[in-house]
MITORMAR-941795 format. One line per 8 residues: number of its first residue (from 0); for each residue z negated, y, x negated of C-alpha. Coordinates in Angstrom, 2 decimals, padded with zeros to 5 digits. Layout:
MITORMAR-941795
NUM> Z,Y,X; ...
//
This chain:
MITORMAR-941795
0> 110.93,128.80,-085.66; 112.41,132.23,-084.96; 115.26,133.83,-086.87; 115.37,137.65,-086.74; 118.31,139.80,-087.77; 117.98,143.58,-088.01; 120.82,146.08,-087.96; 121.42,149.77,-087.46
8> 119.93,151.34,-090.56; 121.64,153.98,-092.61; 121.55,157.52,-093.92; 120.69,160.33,-091.50; 119.83,163.99,-091.86; 116.38,165.28,-090.96; 116.13,165.81,-087.23; 118.72,163.13,-086.55
16> 118.47,159.85,-084.69; 119.09,156.17,-085.37; 118.71,153.04,-083.28; 117.67,149.82,-084.95; 118.32,146.45,-083.39; 116.56,143.13,-083.92; 118.28,140.04,-082.56; 116.03,137.02,-082.10
24> 117.19,133.41,-082.12; 114.99,132.55,-079.14; 114.08,133.99,-075.81; 111.85,137.07,-075.97; 109.82,135.54,-073.14; 108.53,132.92,-075.58; 107.47,135.41,-078.26; 103.90,136.69,-077.97
32> 104.26,139.88,-079.97; 107.29,141.64,-081.40; 107.12,144.66,-083.59; 108.72,146.94,-086.11; 107.17,147.56,-089.52; 108.32,149.68,-092.40; 107.72,149.81,-096.12; 108.45,152.81,-098.30
40> 108.79,152.46,-102.10; 105.38,152.00,-103.68; 103.68,151.80,-100.30; 102.23,148.99,-098.22; 104.07,147.71,-095.21; 102.85,149.47,-092.08; 103.14,148.92,-088.37; 105.50,151.29,-086.60
48> 105.53,149.95,-083.04; 104.91,146.69,-081.26; 104.79,145.24,-077.79; 103.10,142.20,-076.36; 104.81,139.74,-074.06; 102.36,140.70,-071.32; 103.52,144.33,-071.45; 101.26,146.39,-073.75
56> 102.96,148.64,-076.29; 101.51,150.43,-079.32; 102.89,153.04,-081.69; 101.69,154.35,-085.01; 100.35,157.89,-084.70; 103.01,159.12,-087.13; 105.85,158.13,-084.78; 104.36,158.74,-081.33
64> 106.62,160.93,-079.24; 109.58,160.34,-081.59; 110.19,156.57,-081.61; 110.68,154.30,-078.63; 110.68,150.51,-078.65; 112.62,148.68,-075.95; 114.12,145.27,-075.32; 117.01,143.52,-073.67
72> 115.81,140.11,-072.56; 119.33,138.95,-071.73; 120.40,139.59,-075.32; 117.12,138.49,-076.95; 117.19,141.83,-078.72; 114.57,144.46,-079.44; 115.44,148.04,-080.25; 113.75,150.89,-082.04
80> 115.14,154.28,-081.05; 114.15,156.79,-083.73; 114.47,160.48,-082.91; 113.57,163.66,-084.80; 113.62,161.72,-088.05; 111.78,163.10,-091.03; 112.19,162.41,-094.76; 108.86,160.57,-094.65
88> 110.40,158.05,-092.27; 112.52,156.78,-095.15; 111.73,153.09,-095.65; 112.95,149.57,-095.19; 112.33,148.65,-091.56; 111.44,145.07,-090.67; 111.35,143.25,-087.39; 108.39,140.93,-086.84
96> 107.62,138.23,-084.30; 104.51,136.22,-083.53; 105.62,132.86,-082.15; 103.34,129.89,-081.49; 100.79,131.01,-084.03; 103.29,131.75,-086.78; 104.68,135.03,-088.01; 108.35,135.65,-088.72
104> 110.18,138.48,-090.44; 113.71,139.74,-090.56; 115.45,140.67,-093.78; 114.92,144.40,-093.28; 117.27,147.33,-092.88; 117.17,150.51,-094.96; 116.64,153.87,-093.26; 117.08,156.95,-095.40
112> 116.40,160.43,-094.05; 117.79,163.06,-096.35; 119.89,166.17,-096.34
//
């Protein structure tokens, strides 16, 4: 089992930046896929960015060039650096992990982009 805890959300003005963190309860080397998803009110949850243990990384078209996913293996933590934020980026952001055939979610962190 993997326990995921997100942090770093908040209110930011359009054009601003935020960095989200996701701390995992196990080594990132044992997790096959880790990713960030988001869900806006009335919308389905969508993939924002993810990376595979073997190195491949994918981003949603809507965030390419603005968001960067990275990790710190020593801290078992994954980050989502969000730059040039837009009002349409407003959502609850969730961390996700695929671990031994099961899928795990964090509790989510709210990101609001508004002036």
